[in-house]
Structures are given as structure tokens and as C-alpha cells.
C-alpha positions as CSV (number, residue, x, y, z in Angstrom):
1,M,104.6,78.2,88.8
2,R,106.7,77.9,91.9
3,Y,107.5,80.4,94.4
4,T,108.9,80.9,97.8
5,A,106.3,81.4,100.3
6,Q,105.7,84.9,101.5
7,T,104.0,85.7,104.9
8,I,101.3,88.1,103.9
9,I,101.2,91.0,106.4
10,Y,98.1,92.7,105.3
11,D,94.2,91.4,105.8
12,L,93.1,90.7,102.1
13,S,89.7,89.5,103.5
14,R,87.8,92.5,102.1
15,L,89.3,92.5,98.9
16,D,87.5,90.6,96.0
17,S,88.4,87.1,95.2
18,E,90.0,88.1,92.0
19,T,92.4,90.5,93.3
20,R,93.5,88.4,96.4
21,N,94.0,85.3,94.0
22,L,96.3,87.5,92.1
23,I,98.1,88.5,95.1
24,L,98.5,85.3,96.3
25,K,99.6,83.3,93.4
26,T,101.9,85.9,91.3
27,P,105.4,85.9,93.2
28,K,106.1,89.5,92.6
29,Y,102.8,90.6,94.0
30,R,103.0,88.4,96.9
31,K,106.4,89.5,97.9
32,W,104.9,93.1,97.9
33,F,101.9,92.1,100.3
34,S,104.6,90.6,102.6
35,Q,106.2,94.2,103.0
36,K,105.5,97.7,104.0
37,P,106.0,100.5,101.4
38,D,109.1,102.5,101.4
39,A,107.5,105.5,100.9
40,M,103.8,106.9,100.3
41,L,104.1,110.1,98.4
42,R,105.4,110.8,95.0
43,I,106.7,114.0,93.9
44,D,105.7,115.4,90.7
45,G,103.8,112.1,90.4
46,S,102.1,112.9,87.1
47,T,102.4,114.9,83.9
48,K,99.5,117.1,85.2
49,V,101.4,118.2,88.3
50,I,104.4,118.5,86.7
51,K,103.0,121.5,84.7
52,G,103.2,123.5,88.0
53,N,107.0,123.5,88.2
54,K,107.2,126.3,85.3
55,L,104.9,128.3,88.4
56,G,107.6,127.5,90.9
57,Y,105.9,124.7,92.3
58,R,106.6,120.7,92.9
59,T,103.7,118.8,94.1
60,A,103.8,115.8,96.3
61,I,100.7,113.6,96.0
62,L,99.5,110.4,97.5
63,Y,98.0,107.9,95.2
64,L,95.6,105.4,97.0
65,A,93.5,102.7,95.6
66,P,89.9,104.7,94.9
67,Y,86.2,104.1,96.1
68,N,86.0,100.3,97.7
69,M,88.7,98.6,95.6
70,S,90.5,97.9,98.7
71,G,87.7,97.0,101.1
72,M,87.5,100.2,102.5
73,N,85.5,103.3,100.8
74,V,87.7,105.9,100.6
75,C,85.3,108.0,98.2
76,P,82.1,108.6,100.2
77,M,80.3,110.1,97.5
78,A,81.5,107.9,94.4
79,A,78.3,105.8,94.2
80,L,76.0,108.9,94.5
81,A,78.0,111.1,92.2
82,R,78.6,108.2,89.5
83,C,82.5,109.1,89.2
84,F,83.9,105.7,90.3
85,K,83.9,104.4,86.8
86,P,85.7,107.0,85.0
87,C,87.9,107.6,87.4
88,L,91.4,108.9,87.1
89,N,92.9,105.9,88.7
90,S,92.5,104.3,85.3
91,A,94.2,107.3,83.3
92,G,97.8,107.2,82.3
93,R,99.9,104.8,84.3
94,G,97.0,104.3,86.7
95,A,95.8,101.8,83.7
96,M,98.7,99.5,84.3
97,T,98.3,96.5,87.1
98,G,101.5,97.2,88.9
99,V,100.6,101.0,89.8
100,Q,97.1,99.5,90.7
101,M,98.4,97.3,93.3
102,S,101.3,99.7,94.7
103,R,98.1,101.7,95.5
104,L,96.3,99.1,96.6
105,R,99.4,98.2,99.2
106,K,99.6,101.8,100.3
107,T,95.7,101.7,101.0
108,L,95.8,98.5,103.3
109,F,99.3,100.3,105.1
110,F,97.0,103.2,105.7
111,F,94.0,101.6,107.2
112,Q,95.9,98.7,108.9
113,Y,99.2,100.5,110.0
114,Q,97.6,103.9,110.2
115,S,100.4,105.5,113.2
116,E,102.8,104.1,110.9
117,A,101.4,105.5,107.6
118,I,100.9,108.9,109.0
119,A,104.1,109.1,110.6
120,M,105.7,108.3,107.0
121,I,103.4,110.6,105.4
122,K,104.8,113.3,107.7
123,A,108.4,112.5,107.2
124,E,108.3,112.7,103.7
125,V,106.5,116.0,104.0
126,K,109.3,117.4,106.0
127,M,111.9,115.9,103.4
128,F,110.2,117.3,100.4
129,E,109.9,120.6,101.8
130,A,113.6,120.9,102.5
131,R,114.6,119.5,98.9
132,A,111.8,122.1,97.2
133,K,113.2,124.9,99.4
134,K,116.8,124.0,98.4
135,Q,115.9,123.8,94.6
136,G,114.2,126.9,94.5
137,F,110.7,125.7,94.4
138,I,107.3,126.0,97.0
139,L,106.1,122.5,98.0
140,L,102.3,121.7,97.3
141,V,100.8,118.4,99.1
142,R,97.8,116.7,97.5
143,L,96.9,113.5,99.7
144,N,93.8,112.7,97.7
145,G,95.3,111.9,94.3
146,T,92.8,109.2,93.8
147,S,90.5,109.3,97.2
148,D,88.4,111.6,99.3
149,I,89.7,111.3,102.6
150,R,89.1,113.7,105.2
151,W,92.7,114.7,105.9
152,E,91.9,117.2,108.2
153,N,91.3,114.9,110.9
154,Y,94.8,113.2,111.1
155,G,96.8,116.1,112.0
156,I,99.3,116.0,108.9
157,M,98.6,119.4,107.4
158,Q,98.4,120.8,111.3
159,S,102.1,119.7,111.7
160,Y,103.3,121.4,108.5
161,P,101.3,124.9,108.8
162,N,103.8,126.5,106.5
163,V,103.1,124.1,103.5
164,Q,100.3,124.4,101.3
165,F,97.9,121.4,101.1
166,Y,95.2,121.2,98.3
167,D,92.5,118.6,97.4
168,Y,89.5,118.4,95.0
169,T,86.6,116.8,97.2
170,K,82.9,115.5,96.5
171,L,82.1,116.8,100.1
172,A,80.5,120.0,100.1
173,N,80.3,120.0,104.2
174,R,83.9,119.4,105.0
175,K,84.2,121.4,108.7
176,N,87.3,122.6,110.5
177,V,89.7,122.7,107.4
178,P,93.1,124.2,108.2
179,A,93.8,127.5,106.8
180,N,97.1,125.6,104.7
181,Y,94.6,123.2,102.9
182,D,92.6,124.3,99.8
183,L,89.3,122.7,98.5
184,T,88.2,122.7,95.3
185,F,84.5,121.0,95.0
186,S,84.4,118.1,92.2
187,Y,81.0,118.6,89.9
188,S,78.6,116.0,89.0
189,G,75.6,116.6,87.1
190,V,73.9,113.1,88.4
191,P,70.8,114.3,89.9
192,A,71.0,112.4,93.3
193,Y,74.1,114.5,93.8
194,Q,72.5,118.1,92.9
195,T,72.3,118.5,96.9
196,Q,76.3,118.7,97.5
197,V,76.4,121.1,94.4
198,K,73.9,123.3,95.7
199,L,75.7,123.2,98.9
200,A,78.8,124.2,97.6
201,L,77.5,126.8,95.5
202,A,76.1,128.4,98.5
203,A,79.4,128.0,100.2
204,N,81.1,129.9,97.1
205,M,83.5,126.8,96.7
206,R,85.5,126.7,93.6
207,M,84.0,124.0,91.5
208,A,86.3,121.6,89.1
209,V,83.9,120.4,86.2
210,V,85.1,117.4,83.8
211,F,84.0,118.4,80.3
212,G,83.8,115.6,77.5
213,K,85.4,117.9,74.9
214,R,88.3,120.6,74.9
215,S,86.3,122.7,72.0
216,T,83.4,123.0,74.5
217,V,85.5,124.4,77.1
218,E,87.3,126.6,74.3
219,S,83.9,128.1,73.3
220,M,83.1,128.6,76.9
221,L,86.0,130.7,77.6
222,K,85.9,132.9,74.3
223,D,82.6,133.6,74.7
224,G,82.5,134.3,78.7
225,T,79.9,132.0,79.0
226,P,79.3,130.7,82.8
227,F,78.7,127.3,84.2
228,L,75.9,127.2,86.9
229,G,76.1,130.9,87.0
230,L,80.3,130.8,87.6
231,E,82.9,132.3,85.5
232,V,84.9,129.5,83.8
233,V,88.4,129.3,83.9
234,D,90.7,126.8,82.4
235,G,92.3,124.4,84.7
236,D,94.1,122.1,82.7
237,D,97.3,123.8,82.3
238,T,98.2,123.2,85.6
239,D,97.1,121.3,88.8
240,I,97.6,124.8,90.7
241,R,94.1,125.1,92.2
242,H,94.8,126.8,95.8
243,I,95.7,130.2,93.4
244,D,92.6,130.2,91.5
245,P,89.7,132.6,93.1
246,A,86.8,131.2,94.8
247,G,83.5,130.5,93.2
248,V,84.8,129.6,89.4
249,A,84.5,127.0,87.6
250,V,87.7,125.1,87.0
251,A,87.5,123.3,83.6
252,L,88.9,120.0,83.3
253,Y,89.2,117.4,80.1
254,A,88.3,114.0,80.3
255,K,90.7,111.3,80.4
256,G,91.0,107.5,80.4
257,K,87.3,106.1,81.0
258,A,85.9,109.6,81.5
259,K,86.5,110.0,77.7
260,T,83.4,107.8,77.2
261,D,81.4,108.5,80.5
262,Y,77.8,109.4,80.3
263,S,76.6,109.1,83.7
264,G,76.2,112.6,84.4
265,F,79.7,113.1,85.8
266,V,81.4,114.5,82.9
267,V,79.5,117.3,81.0
268,H,79.3,116.7,77.3
């Protein structure tokens, strides 16, 4: 196939050879990686966050290429917690190659043009906050849609103290988190990961738990059965976690590859 050469503006050297060759040899992708993204955040970017509209919220979310797909590990606990294979990155529209490439470009943009990327995110938060207010909604921002970056270190939520940010995290030891940044600990039953689980329990963190079957959760909710001593609440109705109390187990249901995961990340 013939194509007009485009100058790649990203360092692709850390990508696996298959992905790198796909970018270089596919006209559409080569063009993408010769440009910077027009935007970083997506408003109402998944079916789950759209469910929050009924509660008066709209959610702006950032999806990056998870784990080490970009050559930079944005999920430092992924290997230990064994969550990289069943990651939601492969669920829904995330399973489409074009979506994956878009997330990869945003990740490279963040790491290789970081000041520009942060400035873009801040500008989009400001824009979406004004838009949500005009529409009668409250804006929420989730920056770790498919990553686990310590965003408290980048000054974004500090720049918008009246905007509620939230994320799920597998890092139980995050410090100096701004008051407007709500974190829900993400559980995994893998034995090597239990130190983090114990830290989260000791800190009374809200804990998201992925269950393999909806019926398991329905039975626990009906009978009042706790999980690790925590009250179980249904977390699949919306993604609005900051209104859930601390010290509860938020039950989520396996999606995508997670449905067949038996590594210990998903509770069966």
C-alpha cells in the first residue's frame, strides 16, 4: 500500500515491534502519530459514567494506554495485582484498535509533551465545568480511566478546588491527596497484593471489588453478607463513587476479559 510519508513526532522506541510497525505502515495511524491530540478528556465517555446523569452529574474522563503498553508503566501495581490482562481497557469500545491507538497517542503525548498535555487537561476541565453548569449538571473528572497515575502530583485538581475529581487506585499509600480528589481502593485477591489490601482496610478506604457473577453480589446484598468485614453496596448502578461512604465494599461486575479471569483479581 502506498502512502504519503508523515513525520512521526513521538518517540516510538519503547513500543513493542508489532505496535510500532502497525503505526509506521498504516496511513491512518502514521498520520495520527504525526500530530498531537485535539483533546485529552471525553465527556460521558462510557456507559457506566453516563448513568451518573440521572443523579445530576456529568463526567469527564481520561483514557490512557494502561500498564506498560506505551513503554511507560502507568499502572505500577498491575503486575502484582494481576489486573493487567482483565483490564477494562479491553471492554466495550476499548477493544477496538482505533480506540487503543487513540489512547496510546494520548499517553505518549502526556509523557513526551507533558507541560502541553497538562495545560490541555486544565483547559478542558475549565470548559467542561462551565458547560456542565450551563446545562444544570455538576462536573466530575476522572483522570485514571485506564491508568493509576498519582495525579495529585501534577497540580490539576489543585487548580480547580471547586471541581470534584475521583479515581480508583491500587495504591493504598497515596499521600497529600487534595480534598477534592476522592480515591476508591481497587481490590485484588492475589496473595502477593495483600499488603496493599491490609493498608487500605487499616485506612478505612472505600474498596471496589470486581465479582465474576452478578448473582453472587445479589445474594450478598440480600443477606447482608460482608466482604472482608465491610458492608457490601452495589457499585454498578453508576460510577459516582465520591457519594459512597468510606469503609464499604463497592461491588462491581466483571466485564470484557475480566469475565474469564481467575488470577485472583476477580472474585468468583
